[in-house]
C-alpha positions as CSV (number, residue, x, y, z in Angstrom):
1,X,-4.5,5.6,-30.0
2,X,-5.1,7.6,-26.8
3,X,-4.5,6.2,-23.4
4,X,-8.2,6.0,-22.8
5,X,-8.8,4.1,-26.0
6,X,-6.0,1.7,-25.1
7,X,-7.5,1.0,-21.7
8,X,-10.9,0.5,-23.3
9,X,-9.3,-2.0,-25.6
10,X,-7.6,-3.9,-22.7
11,X,-11.0,-4.1,-21.0
12,X,-12.6,-5.5,-24.2
13,X,-9.8,-8.0,-24.6
14,X,-10.0,-9.2,-20.9
15,X,-13.2,-8.0,-19.2
16,X,-12.7,-10.4,-16.2
17,X,-9.4,-8.7,-15.2
18,X,-10.3,-6.2,-12.4
19,X,-7.1,-4.2,-13.1
20,X,-8.5,-3.3,-16.6
21,X,-11.7,-1.8,-15.0
22,X,-9.6,-0.1,-12.3
23,X,-7.2,1.5,-14.7
24,X,-10.1,2.7,-16.9
25,X,-11.9,4.2,-13.8
26,X,-8.8,6.0,-12.8
27,X,-8.3,7.4,-16.3
28,X,-11.9,8.6,-16.5
29,X,-11.4,10.6,-13.3
30,X,-9.6,13.1,-15.4
31,X,-12.4,13.7,-17.9
32,X,-15.7,12.2,-16.8
33,X,-16.2,11.7,-13.0
34,X,-19.7,10.1,-13.5
35,X,-18.2,7.5,-15.8
36,X,-15.4,6.9,-13.3
37,X,-17.9,6.5,-10.5
38,X,-19.9,4.0,-12.6
39,X,-16.8,1.9,-13.3
40,X,-15.8,1.9,-9.6
41,X,-19.3,0.8,-8.7
42,X,-19.1,-2.0,-11.2
43,X,-15.6,-3.0,-9.9
44,X,-16.9,-3.2,-6.3
45,X,-19.9,-5.2,-7.4
46,X,-17.9,-7.7,-9.5
47,X,-14.6,-7.7,-7.7
48,X,-15.2,-6.7,-4.1
49,X,-11.9,-7.9,-2.9
50,X,-9.9,-5.7,-5.3
51,X,-8.7,-3.6,-2.5
52,X,-7.1,-0.7,-4.4
53,X,-10.6,0.3,-5.6
54,X,-11.8,1.5,-2.2
55,X,-9.2,4.2,-1.6
56,X,-9.6,5.8,-5.0
57,X,-13.4,5.4,-5.2
58,X,-13.7,6.9,-1.7
59,X,-11.6,9.9,-2.6
60,X,-13.6,10.4,-5.8
61,X,-16.8,10.4,-3.8
62,X,-15.2,12.8,-1.3
63,X,-14.3,15.2,-4.1
64,X,-17.9,14.9,-5.4
65,X,-19.1,15.9,-1.8
66,X,-20.8,12.6,-1.4
67,X,-19.3,12.3,2.1
68,X,-21.5,9.6,3.6
69,X,-21.0,7.4,0.5
70,X,-17.3,8.0,0.7
71,X,-17.4,7.0,4.4
72,X,-19.2,3.7,3.5
73,X,-16.7,2.9,0.8
74,X,-13.7,3.5,3.1
75,X,-15.3,1.4,5.8
76,X,-16.0,-1.5,3.4
77,X,-12.5,-1.3,2.1
78,X,-11.2,-1.5,5.7
79,X,-13.2,-4.6,6.3
80,X,-11.8,-6.3,3.2
81,X,-8.3,-5.1,3.9
82,X,-8.5,-6.7,7.4
83,X,-9.9,-9.9,6.0
84,X,-7.2,-10.2,3.4
85,X,-4.4,-9.0,5.7
86,X,-3.5,-6.1,3.3
87,X,-1.7,-4.0,5.9
88,X,-0.6,-1.1,3.7
89,X,-4.1,-0.7,2.2
90,X,-5.5,-0.9,5.7
91,X,-3.4,2.0,6.9
92,X,-4.2,4.1,3.9
93,X,-7.9,3.5,4.2
94,X,-8.0,4.2,7.9
95,X,-6.1,7.5,7.3
96,X,-8.5,8.4,4.5
97,X,-11.5,7.6,6.7
98,X,-10.1,9.6,9.6
99,X,-9.4,12.6,7.3
100,X,-13.0,12.3,6.0
101,X,-14.5,12.1,9.4
102,X,-12.7,15.3,10.4
103,X,-14.3,17.0,7.3
104,X,-17.8,15.7,8.2
């Protein structure tokens, strides 16, 4: 069983665990960025306070040259990180946003 198949199995076994969606989205970044993007979108829609999503989704959008979308993702992540007092994620998201804004 490949890693991708194993992650798909975990998601089937527990579709309400945001980590399963997150891990699958990260794995798809290696082979199918559109599928990864769709999984990140689903993750944000269903689990908006799963903070780790925002950094990786924003970076994916940045790599896809969807810079305004990436900016929105980083900004939303910053808001949730502040709300949840997730200081490490907040620093990482602010740094990513600053880097992106220099690129724009």
